[in-house]
Residue frames as a rotation matrix with the C-alpha (Angstrom) as fourth column:
MET 1
-0.981 -0.117 -0.152 126.76
-0.192 0.552 0.812 -3.80
-0.010 0.826 -0.564 -39.59
ASP 2
-0.217 0.964 -0.155 123.24
-0.923 -0.151 0.355 -4.48
0.318 0.220 0.922 -40.94
LYS 3
-0.377 0.068 0.924 121.48
-0.608 0.734 -0.302 -7.31
-0.699 -0.676 -0.235 -39.26
GLN 4
0.669 0.731 -0.134 119.80
-0.534 0.348 -0.770 -8.41
-0.517 0.587 0.623 -42.43
LYS 5
0.255 -0.667 -0.700 123.15
-0.868 0.162 -0.470 -9.65
0.426 0.728 -0.537 -43.77
PHE 6
-0.742 -0.419 0.523 123.39
-0.633 0.695 -0.341 -12.50
-0.221 -0.584 -0.781 -41.19
ALA 7
-0.542 0.461 -0.703 121.79
-0.321 0.659 0.680 -15.78
0.777 0.594 -0.209 -42.12
PHE 8
-0.053 0.470 -0.881 120.96
0.774 0.577 0.261 -16.63
0.631 -0.668 -0.395 -38.36
ASP 9
0.141 0.234 0.962 119.68
-0.525 -0.806 0.273 -14.75
0.839 -0.544 0.009 -35.49
LYS 10
-0.519 -0.397 0.757 119.86
-0.846 0.108 -0.523 -15.42
0.125 -0.912 -0.392 -31.79
THR 11
0.388 0.763 0.516 116.90
-0.753 0.586 -0.300 -17.98
-0.531 -0.272 0.802 -31.92
ASN 12
0.751 -0.158 -0.641 118.68
-0.448 0.592 -0.670 -19.93
0.486 0.790 0.374 -34.70
PHE 13
-0.319 -0.947 0.040 121.83
-0.522 0.140 -0.841 -20.24
0.791 -0.289 -0.539 -32.63
LEU 14
-0.334 0.267 0.904 119.77
-0.902 0.189 -0.389 -21.30
-0.275 -0.945 0.178 -29.63
LEU 15
0.756 0.650 0.083 117.99
-0.599 0.737 -0.312 -24.04
-0.264 0.186 0.946 -31.50
LEU 16
0.457 -0.660 -0.596 121.32
-0.374 0.465 -0.802 -25.25
0.807 0.589 -0.034 -32.85
ALA 17
-0.561 -0.686 0.463 122.78
-0.683 0.068 -0.727 -25.40
0.467 -0.724 -0.507 -29.39
ILE 18
0.060 0.669 0.740 119.75
-0.872 0.396 -0.287 -27.20
-0.485 -0.629 0.608 -27.93
GLY 19
0.845 0.343 -0.410 119.91
-0.524 0.685 -0.506 -29.66
0.108 0.642 0.759 -30.79
MET 20
0.008 -0.934 -0.356 123.68
-0.361 0.330 -0.872 -30.43
0.932 0.136 -0.335 -30.29
ALA 21
-0.589 -0.242 0.771 123.21
-0.808 0.160 -0.567 -30.80
0.014 -0.957 -0.290 -26.53
ALA 22
0.441 0.813 0.380 120.31
-0.787 0.554 -0.271 -33.30
-0.431 -0.180 0.884 -27.22
VAL 23
0.672 -0.290 -0.681 122.41
-0.372 0.663 -0.650 -35.27
0.640 0.690 0.338 -29.75
ILE 24
-0.345 -0.932 0.109 125.27
-0.535 0.100 -0.839 -35.43
0.771 -0.348 -0.533 -27.23
VAL 25
-0.306 0.336 0.891 122.99
-0.904 0.191 -0.382 -36.52
-0.298 -0.922 0.246 -24.46
GLY 26
0.763 0.630 -0.147 121.54
-0.634 0.683 -0.362 -39.24
-0.128 0.370 0.920 -26.69
PHE 27
0.340 -0.722 -0.603 124.95
-0.371 0.486 -0.791 -40.56
0.864 0.493 -0.103 -27.42
ILE 28
-0.638 -0.586 0.500 125.84
-0.652 0.064 -0.756 -40.60
0.411 -0.808 -0.423 -23.81
LEU 29
0.218 0.807 0.549 122.57
-0.880 0.406 -0.247 -42.55
-0.422 -0.429 0.799 -23.07
MET 30
0.804 0.129 -0.581 123.66
-0.465 0.746 -0.477 -45.14
0.372 0.654 0.659 -25.67
THR 31
-0.272 -0.947 -0.172 127.06
-0.584 0.305 -0.752 -45.89
0.765 -0.104 -0.636 -23.80
GLY 32
0.640 0.341 0.689 127.44
-0.760 0.410 0.503 -48.63
-0.111 -0.846 0.522 -21.26
PRO 33
-0.219 -0.731 0.646 129.20
-0.507 0.651 0.564 -51.91
-0.834 -0.204 -0.514 -20.64
SER 34
0.136 0.122 -0.983 129.77
-0.979 0.168 -0.114 -54.02
0.151 0.978 0.143 -23.65
SER 35
0.901 0.217 0.375 129.65
-0.271 0.958 0.096 -57.81
-0.338 -0.188 0.922 -24.14
SER 36
-0.139 -0.949 -0.283 132.70
-0.976 0.083 0.199 -59.94
-0.165 0.304 -0.938 -24.66
MET 37
-0.089 0.108 -0.990 133.28
-0.532 0.835 0.139 -63.55
0.842 0.539 -0.016 -25.59
GLU 38
-0.801 -0.354 -0.483 133.61
0.211 0.588 -0.781 -64.49
0.560 -0.727 -0.396 -21.91
HIS 39
-0.658 0.554 -0.510 130.76
0.478 -0.217 -0.851 -62.43
-0.582 -0.804 -0.123 -20.51
PHE 40
-0.389 0.694 0.606 127.31
0.713 -0.190 0.675 -61.53
0.584 0.694 -0.421 -21.94
GLU 41
-0.926 0.126 -0.355 125.97
0.156 -0.729 -0.666 -58.12
-0.343 -0.673 0.656 -20.88
ALA 42
-0.257 0.913 0.318 122.19
0.966 0.251 0.060 -58.09
-0.025 0.323 -0.946 -21.05
ASP 43
0.040 0.258 -0.965 122.24
0.364 -0.903 -0.227 -54.29
-0.930 -0.343 -0.130 -20.57
ILE 44
-0.862 -0.448 -0.236 122.88
-0.008 -0.455 0.891 -53.80
-0.506 0.770 0.389 -24.25
PHE 45
-0.608 0.765 0.210 119.21
0.510 0.175 0.842 -54.55
0.608 0.620 -0.497 -24.91
SER 46
-0.531 0.403 -0.746 117.89
0.676 -0.329 -0.659 -52.10
-0.511 -0.854 -0.098 -22.25
VAL 47
0.482 0.827 0.289 115.12
0.867 -0.401 -0.296 -49.66
-0.129 0.393 -0.910 -23.13
ARG 48
0.578 -0.318 -0.752 117.40
0.021 -0.915 0.403 -46.76
-0.816 -0.248 -0.522 -22.49
ARG 49
-0.447 -0.881 -0.154 119.99
-0.183 -0.079 0.980 -47.88
-0.876 0.466 -0.126 -25.11
ILE 50
-0.682 0.196 0.705 117.46
0.651 0.602 0.463 -49.28
-0.334 0.774 -0.538 -27.66
LYS 51
0.103 0.912 0.398 114.52
0.964 -0.190 0.185 -46.79
0.244 0.364 -0.899 -27.52
VAL 52
0.731 0.200 -0.652 115.18
0.483 -0.827 0.287 -43.71
-0.482 -0.525 -0.701 -25.44
ALA 53
-0.052 -0.866 -0.497 118.61
0.195 -0.497 0.846 -42.69
-0.980 -0.053 0.194 -26.60
PRO 54
-0.634 -0.058 0.771 117.70
0.770 0.048 0.636 -42.93
-0.074 0.997 0.014 -30.46
LEU 55
0.366 0.882 0.296 114.71
0.889 -0.425 0.169 -40.84
0.275 0.201 -0.940 -29.86
VAL 56
0.623 -0.217 -0.751 116.63
0.299 -0.822 0.485 -38.14
-0.723 -0.527 -0.447 -27.98
CYS 57
-0.554 -0.830 -0.058 119.20
0.246 -0.230 0.942 -38.07
-0.795 0.508 0.331 -30.85
LEU 58
-0.396 0.493 0.775 116.44
0.900 0.041 0.434 -37.91
0.182 0.869 -0.460 -33.40
ALA 59
0.718 0.619 -0.319 114.88
0.686 -0.708 0.170 -34.99
-0.120 -0.340 -0.933 -31.50
GLY 60
0.135 -0.797 -0.589 118.29
0.291 -0.536 0.792 -33.35
-0.947 -0.278 0.159 -31.42
PHE 61
-0.722 -0.481 0.497 118.67
0.560 0.015 0.828 -33.70
-0.406 0.876 0.259 -35.16
VAL 62
0.068 0.840 0.538 115.21
0.948 -0.222 0.228 -32.37
0.311 0.495 -0.812 -35.84
PHE 63
0.700 0.004 -0.715 116.07
0.384 -0.845 0.372 -29.20
-0.602 -0.535 -0.593 -33.57
ILE 64
-0.335 -0.930 -0.152 119.27
0.264 -0.248 0.932 -28.84
-0.904 0.272 0.329 -35.67
ILE 65
-0.578 0.215 0.787 117.44
0.816 0.140 0.561 -29.06
0.010 0.966 -0.257 -38.93
TYR 66
0.546 0.836 0.048 114.76
0.825 -0.547 0.143 -26.54
0.146 -0.038 -0.989 -37.82
GLY 67
0.448 -0.420 -0.789 117.49
0.323 -0.747 0.581 -24.18
-0.834 -0.515 -0.199 -36.45
VAL 68
-0.655 -0.734 0.177 119.17
0.384 -0.122 0.915 -24.24
-0.651 0.668 0.362 -39.88
LEU 69
-0.579 0.446 0.683 116.10
0.775 0.040 0.631 -23.85
0.254 0.894 -0.368 -41.95
ARG 70
0.331 0.736 -0.591 114.24
0.866 -0.486 -0.120 -21.29
-0.376 -0.471 -0.798 -39.75
LYS 71
-0.110 -0.319 0.941 114.22
0.712 -0.686 -0.149 -17.84
0.694 0.654 0.302 -41.40
PRO 72
-0.713 -0.169 -0.681 114.87
0.648 -0.530 -0.547 -14.95
-0.269 -0.831 0.487 -39.10
LYS 73
0.393 0.919 0.038 112.08
0.889 -0.369 -0.272 -12.53
-0.236 0.141 -0.962 -38.78
ALA 74
-0.472 -0.450 0.758 112.59
0.669 -0.743 -0.025 -9.15
0.574 0.495 0.652 -40.66
GLY 75
0.656 0.662 -0.362 111.93
0.746 -0.499 0.440 -6.33
0.111 -0.559 -0.822 -38.27
LYS 76
0.555 -0.443 0.704 113.15
-0.119 -0.880 -0.459 -2.86
0.823 0.171 -0.541 -37.51
GLU 77
-0.296 -0.755 -0.585 116.22
0.735 0.212 -0.645 -2.62
0.611 -0.620 0.492 -35.23
LYS 78
0.485 0.348 -0.802 115.98
0.836 -0.454 0.309 -0.75
-0.257 -0.820 -0.511 -31.95
GLY 79
-0.308 -0.642 -0.702 116.72
0.435 -0.751 0.497 2.93
-0.846 -0.152 0.511 -32.47
GLU 80
-0.937 -0.076 0.342 115.25
0.349 -0.296 0.889 3.37
0.034 0.952 0.303 -35.92
């Protein structure tokens, strides 16, 4: 089958996989103990949950968007 008929190449799929992994890591970084009516958990305001995790998720979404919008390079196949 002709490679030009595919919308994505190997690099696009790699960027999508990196982006998805970064988003998943970002959501994992956001998890932690929660507060209840009887106990206040100060960790909900930690730097990891407020600043680092959203930035990791944002970077993951940027990778995903770039992976979708990136146009594969048109080149000759091996053997031609």
